[in-house]
N, C-alpha and C positions, 0 to 999 in steps of 0.2 A: 504494501498500498503505500503509494508517494504522498507525503503530506505538503502541504503548505503552510508555513509556520508565520505568522500573521503579527508582528512586534519584535522590532530587531534592537530591544536591550539587552541588557546583560542574560536576562533567564530565556528570554526568548531565542535568543543567539544560541546560547548552550544547549538548549534544546533541540533546536534545527543542527545542531553539530552533532550532538547524539544521534537524532535521527539518519544522519546523513552518514554515519559509519554502517548502517545495514542498506541506506538505499536513496536513491536520488530526493533531495530534499529543498523546495524553493523556499527562500527566507524574503519576507517584505517589511518592509517600516515605511512609515510615513515621511519621511524627511530625504529627499531627493539627494542632497549635498552629503549625508550622511551613507545611502548607499552607492553611491559612485566612489566614494572612499574606503570602501568595505570592498569593492567588488577590485579597486586599483591593488588593494593591499592584502588582500585574503585573508582577512583579518577585523575585528572589531575592535580599533585603537581606543575609542570611546571609554568603552565599559571592560572587554576581555583583551589589556594589550598585551602584544606579544605571542598570542596565542592563534595557531595558523587554521583554516579552514580545512575541515576534510576535502577531499578530490571532487564528492559526490553532492556539495552544499552549492546551490544555484543561488546569486543573488538578482531578485527583479524587483524593480521600481515601481512596475505597473500593478496594483493590486486585482484588476481582469485578468491580468495575463498569467500571475502566479498562481489564481485559485484556478484557471482554465487547464494548468498544468497537473493538476494535484487530483488525486480520489479521494484525500479528505481534507478538513482543515481545522487546524492547532491555533487557538487564538491566545495571546501572551501579550495581556496589557494590565494596567492598573486596573483596581475593580471599579474606578468611578468611571472610567472609560469604557467598559465592556458592554454595556448597552448601545453607545453611540458605535461601537464599530459592527457590531451585530446588525444594525439597522444598516450599514454601509455595503457590508456582504450579502445580506439578505437576497436581493434580486441576484447574485451571483452564485451561489451556493449550490442550484438545481438541486439534484439527490443526492450532496454529497453529505457524509455524516458530519459532525462538530466534535470537536474536544477542546478543552481549555485549561491552562494551567495559572490562570488568575486567581488571588484569594483574597476573599473580602467580601463585602454585600454591596448591594445597591446603595451609595448614600442617598439619606433622608427618607427611603422606606423601608429599611432593613432587611429586604428581601435577597434571598439566596440566589446567586448568580445560576442557578438551574432554573429556578422560576422566571428570573428575566429571560435566559434564551428560550425557554418553553412559549412565554409570550412573544417574545418578538420571530421566532424562526419556525414554531409551531412542534407539538409533542409528537409529531411521526416522525420526525428526525432522528435518526439514531444519534444519543450524547453520550461524553464521557469527560470524565476530568481527571489530569494529574497532580498528585499532591502529594507532599511528603518531605522529610530533612534532606533538601538536596541546595547546596549553596552553586550558583551558576559557576562559578570560579573551577570548583572542584569537578563539576561535571564538563566543562570544556576541555580541564587538563586529565580527563578521561580515568579521574579517581573512581574508587568503588562506590556506587550510589544503590539504593534502594529506596522505592516511591511506591504508591499505591496508584491505581486506577480503578476510579468509582463511578458506575453507572446504574441504570434502574434494573430490575429483574431482566425485562425485555431487552435490555440493549446488550448485555452481557458478551453477546458475540461480536459488537464494536469494540467494547474495554479488551477482549482478549487481542484484538486485531492491533489495538492501541499499546497493550502491553509489548504484542512479539516486534512492532515495529522499534520499539525504542531497547529491548533487551540484546544485550551482549555481554562477554565476558565481565565485564566493569558494572554491567548496570543491570537491575532485576527490577521489574514493576508487579508488585502483586496486583489481584482483582479483589474489588469488594462491590456489593449492592448498597451499601449505605451511604447515599450520596449526602444526606444531609449532616450525618457524623462526619464524612471526611471532609465538606464544607466547612462545618462549624470548627473543629480542630485546627484548621488551614487559618481562619480569620483569628480566633480568640488568641491563641499563641503569641501574635502581632502585640498585642496589649499589655500581654503579660512580660512579653521580651522587653516592652518599656519599662514594667516597675523592677524588673531584674539589672537592666542598665542602670535606671535612676539607682537604686540601691547601691551598686557599684561603683557608680558617679561619685556617692557619697561616703563610698569606702569603707561599708559598714560591714564588709567581709564576708568569707566563704558561708558561714551557718545562716544567713539572712538571705542570701542568693538561694540556697537549697531550702529554706523554709517559705520562700514566695514561690518558688518554682513547685512546691509540693500543696501547699493550700491554693496555689492559682489552679493547679490541674484538679483539685476539688472544687472550685468555681466551676469550671469547664465540664465536669462531670456534671454538676447539678444542673447545670443549662440543659446539657445534652441529655438529662433524662427527661426532664421539662419537654423537649421537643423531638422523642422518641428516636434520639439515638440509641445504637447499640454500645456499652461501653466498652467492649471488646476493639471497636473502632476508634474510640478516643484514648486507649492503652495502646494504640498500635502506631505506625508510620506516621498517619496523617494528625495524629494528637499530639501523645506524649514525645513521639521521635521528633518531631518538628519541634514543639516546644523546647526541648533540650539543646536542638543545635540553634535555632533563633535566642535562645535567651544566655547562652556561652560563648556561642562564636562570634568571634570578631569580625567578620564579613557579614553579619545580619545590621540592617538598616537599622532597625526596631533598637536594637540592644547598643547601636552606636548613638542615637536619637536619646535615648535613656541615659546612657553615659552623659552627655551633654547637658542634660536637662538636670540632671544629680551634681554637675560640677557648676551650676548657675547659670548656665548657657541660655540663650530664646531658641525657643522654637525653629522661629525665621532664622536665626545666624546659624542653627545646626543644621535646618535645612540646605542651605546653600553650599554648606562645607558638603553634604554628603552627595549633593549633587544628583540624585532619584528621589521617587516616591517611597517616603516612608508610610505603608499601610497602616499601621497600628494608630496613627494620629487620628484618623478619621473613624478608623473601626470602632474606636470608643465610644464615639455616638450610638453606632447601630448596636454594638454589644450590651449597652445600657437600655437600649429602647427593647431588646428582645429579653432581656433581665427582669424590665419593669412589667412588660406585658406579660408574662410567666409568674411573677411575683418569685424571683429567684433571687436570693440575699448572692450578693459579688463584691465582697467589700474591696477587694484587691481592684477589681477592675472599676470601682464607683471613684477610689482615690486617686488612680491613674488620671481617671475622666475628671476630677477637680483640679489635679496639676496642668493637664492640658489646657483645660479652660480659664486659667487663672483665679481659680477658687481656693486655691489651698498653696503654699509654698511646699518643695518636698518635704521639709522639715516637720510643718505640721501633718501632713499627711501620714508620715513615720509614726507621729505621737498618736495620732488618730487611732491607726491599725493597732499601735501597741496598748493603748488604754483599752479595748475592746474588751468586755465582761469574759469571765472564764466559763468556757460552756465543754462540751464533750468533743472530742475530734471529730467521733462521728453520731451522725442524728440518732440512731437505734440504741446507743449506750443512754 
């Protein structure tokens, strides 16, 4: 299966490189000059400097041509742009199946991305999502990586095709039927990575980081239960695995944003330094929306939200979390 990967940032480029290790793959990006530069250098010097493209990776600046050359489409863009790009490609898709590797929610509504895709493209088109602990630089450098490919029960054949297209000696993709769980884990972990980054920026130590990750995981599980997710999904690659990577790895944009906030830097200044979208900033709003809708207690997420929105300083947020009343660790106790 020949994929057109739409989105030439670091993650889109890395996934296109991975797919092209097996088969011809087309990579499209919206910036003409950037695509020409990638064609000339056979690398993405802006986001993945010094890493050469595989021979089977085709650079294409024309969206229509990119899709026409493909059997399936993989969208890799920030969550806030997901609906826009689906509207753009809808007339071009024909009967091609759709996959995406974007993580987050639709801004303003809190809808999961599969809900956005089904509304725009229709629920008869085979769909799947790629998620899990995977830094773009490591994938581009062909380092061992494991991800999950999730789709609804009636789309499992396409999920298997996506998995097979990605599979190499150093890349393994598991199959999942829990779409909501896979999407939830990939989104909430970004908020929790902000929290651990803030703590590390404040130099609060390893104990604090471990506590935030553990109790943050409990928040994710509570929200997942309210939404009907399988707990195994959230304890797997798309939940716990992605949380560990994003909360501890210094390539994580969300962790780097948290570090900056913990050191007293503003969001605007940190965003300029990072130079790419930090999904956790916008995701805090949508996770809080879901938590309030389903009456789920998520104190770490709530206090990250307050820091992001300037309602608390990082020190005030820490004090408020530590002053919470003593309670059982598990609700059944």
